[in-house]
Residue frames as qw, qx, qy, qz and C-alpha x, y, z in Angstrom:
[[0.000, 0.891, 0.454, 0.000, 0.00, 0.00, 0.00],
 [0.413, -0.139, 0.051, 0.898, 1.69, 3.14, -1.18],
 [0.016, 0.697, 0.482, 0.531, -0.67, 6.08, -1.03],
 [0.073, -0.581, 0.153, -0.796, -1.76, 9.12, 0.91],
 [0.766, -0.528, -0.118, -0.347, -3.20, 6.95, 3.70],
 [0.873, -0.188, -0.221, 0.392, 0.19, 6.49, 5.28],
 [0.157, -0.960, 0.231, -0.030, 2.87, 8.41, 7.10],
 [0.755, 0.341, -0.419, 0.372, 6.60, 7.93, 7.24],
 [0.552, -0.804, 0.178, -0.128, 8.23, 7.63, 10.63],
 [0.435, -0.631, 0.611, 0.198, 12.02, 7.30, 10.68],
 [0.186, 0.409, -0.756, -0.477, 11.88, 5.92, 7.14],
 [0.104, 0.183, 0.977, -0.024, 9.15, 3.33, 7.83],
 [0.368, -0.214, -0.367, -0.827, 5.79, 3.74, 6.14],
 [0.110, 0.185, 0.830, -0.514, 2.91, 3.37, 8.60],
 [0.126, -0.447, -0.722, -0.513, -0.66, 2.81, 7.42],
 [0.172, 0.072, 0.372, -0.909, -3.22, 5.32, 8.65],
 [0.473, -0.176, -0.606, -0.615, -6.47, 3.45, 8.57],
 [0.660, -0.302, 0.296, -0.621, -9.36, 2.29, 10.64],
 [0.445, -0.162, 0.874, -0.107, -9.78, -1.30, 11.74],
 [0.704, 0.484, 0.443, -0.273, -12.61, -1.76, 9.21],
 [0.483, 0.792, -0.307, -0.212, -10.43, -0.47, 6.35],
 [0.149, -0.529, 0.836, 0.010, -7.67, -2.86, 7.50],
 [0.617, 0.123, 0.756, -0.179, -10.12, -5.77, 7.27],
 [0.656, 0.695, 0.112, -0.272, -11.12, -4.65, 3.76],
 [0.262, 0.760, -0.579, -0.137, -7.46, -4.63, 2.66],
 [0.362, -0.292, 0.881, -0.083, -6.81, -8.04, 4.20],
 [0.692, 0.368, 0.573, -0.238, -9.86, -9.45, 2.43],
 [0.554, 0.786, -0.116, -0.248, -8.87, -7.85, -0.89],
 [0.219, 0.685, -0.695, -0.021, -5.39, -9.40, -0.62],
 [0.803, -0.257, 0.463, -0.274, -6.50, -12.83, 0.61],
 [0.936, 0.293, 0.174, 0.087, -5.22, -14.56, -2.53],
 [0.409, 0.813, -0.317, 0.265, -1.98, -12.59, -2.75],
 [0.791, -0.139, -0.345, 0.486, 1.30, -13.49, -1.18],
 [0.117, 0.624, -0.189, 0.749, 2.57, -11.04, 1.38],
 [0.517, -0.401, -0.630, 0.418, 2.45, -10.08, 5.00],
 [0.182, -0.867, -0.110, -0.450, 1.48, -7.29, 7.37],
 [0.495, 0.101, -0.540, 0.673, 3.84, -5.96, 10.04],
 [0.430, -0.850, -0.302, -0.038, 2.68, -4.74, 13.42],
 [0.505, 0.439, -0.225, 0.708, 5.10, -1.90, 14.09],
 [0.490, -0.796, -0.276, 0.223, 5.95, -0.45, 17.46],
 [0.061, 0.981, -0.180, 0.038, 8.05, 2.66, 18.05],
 [0.536, -0.611, 0.556, 0.177, 11.05, 0.66, 19.28],
 [0.769, 0.221, 0.540, 0.261, 11.00, -1.42, 16.09],
 [0.415, 0.889, 0.112, 0.155, 11.11, 1.73, 14.00],
 [0.196, -0.889, 0.414, 0.020, 14.23, 2.78, 15.90],
 [0.704, -0.310, 0.622, 0.147, 15.83, -0.70, 15.77],
 [0.784, 0.499, 0.352, 0.109, 15.31, -1.09, 12.03],
 [0.220, 0.939, -0.262, -0.045, 17.92, 1.59, 11.36],
 [0.160, -0.636, 0.755, 0.003, 20.61, -0.87, 12.52],
 [0.578, 0.019, 0.812, -0.080, 18.83, -4.13, 11.68],
 [0.200, 0.296, -0.583, -0.729, 18.85, -4.71, 7.92],
 [0.092, -0.226, -0.958, -0.150, 16.54, -7.74, 8.15],
 [0.039, 0.613, 0.631, -0.475, 13.91, -5.80, 10.09],
 [0.122, 0.547, -0.145, -0.815, 14.26, -2.83, 7.76],
 [0.159, 0.115, -0.794, -0.576, 13.78, -5.08, 4.73],
 [0.025, -0.399, -0.911, 0.104, 10.74, -6.71, 6.35],
 [0.117, 0.657, 0.372, -0.645, 9.07, -3.35, 6.88],
 [0.136, 0.480, -0.400, -0.769, 9.95, -2.21, 3.36],
 [0.169, 0.061, -0.879, -0.442, 8.56, -5.38, 1.74],
 [0.167, 0.329, 0.843, -0.392, 5.33, -5.71, 3.68],
 [0.030, 0.605, 0.654, 0.453, 1.88, -5.12, 2.25],
 [0.282, -0.839, -0.131, -0.446, 1.13, -2.90, 5.24],
 [0.396, 0.047, -0.606, 0.689, 2.83, -1.68, 8.38],
 [0.401, -0.721, -0.369, -0.428, 0.24, -0.95, 11.02],
 [0.036, -0.587, 0.486, -0.647, 0.92, 0.84, 14.30],
 [0.729, -0.331, -0.596, 0.062, 1.09, -1.40, 17.36],
 [0.472, -0.357, -0.415, 0.691, 1.09, 1.13, 20.12],
 [0.016, -0.901, -0.369, 0.227, -0.03, 4.56, 21.12],
 [0.288, -0.612, 0.232, 0.699, 3.13, 6.55, 20.17],
 [0.210, 0.026, 0.683, 0.699, 2.80, 5.79, 16.45],
 [0.025, 0.696, 0.699, 0.159, -0.95, 6.42, 16.55],
 [0.188, -0.840, -0.187, 0.474, -0.30, 9.77, 18.22],
 [0.277, -0.373, 0.451, 0.762, 2.31, 10.62, 15.60],
 [0.169, 0.357, 0.772, 0.499, -0.20, 9.77, 12.88],
 [0.067, -0.835, -0.540, 0.080, -2.83, 12.00, 14.44],
 [0.257, -0.749, 0.063, 0.608, -0.30, 14.83, 14.82],
 [0.257, -0.169, 0.626, 0.716, 0.57, 14.33, 11.15],
 [0.394, 0.193, -0.172, -0.882, -3.05, 14.90, 10.19],
 [0.329, -0.098, -0.898, -0.277, -4.52, 11.39, 10.01],
 [0.560, -0.231, 0.212, -0.767, -8.05, 11.13, 11.31],
 [0.899, 0.007, -0.282, -0.335, -8.35, 7.39, 10.68],
 [0.431, 0.402, -0.759, 0.277, -5.20, 5.96, 12.25],
 [0.802, -0.482, 0.081, -0.344, -5.83, 3.40, 14.96],
 [0.011, -0.545, 0.829, -0.127, -3.45, 1.20, 16.91]]
């Protein structure tokens, strides 16, 4: 997912969507290969030194926030839909 419904935090794209929209995307991709990453703030920091983690985030279908700090950042960046 590369569109306006995401933010970039420390080089990691984070999806800004509601739980219902997430379910729609999962359903739409049910026959596709790929994966979704649950991203926490510490993982975003660690990925700068961990090439495997960085590649995992870069190759995922979606990176969704798993924690309040990334959801807050999304809201401060203007997202009204972002949920953790």
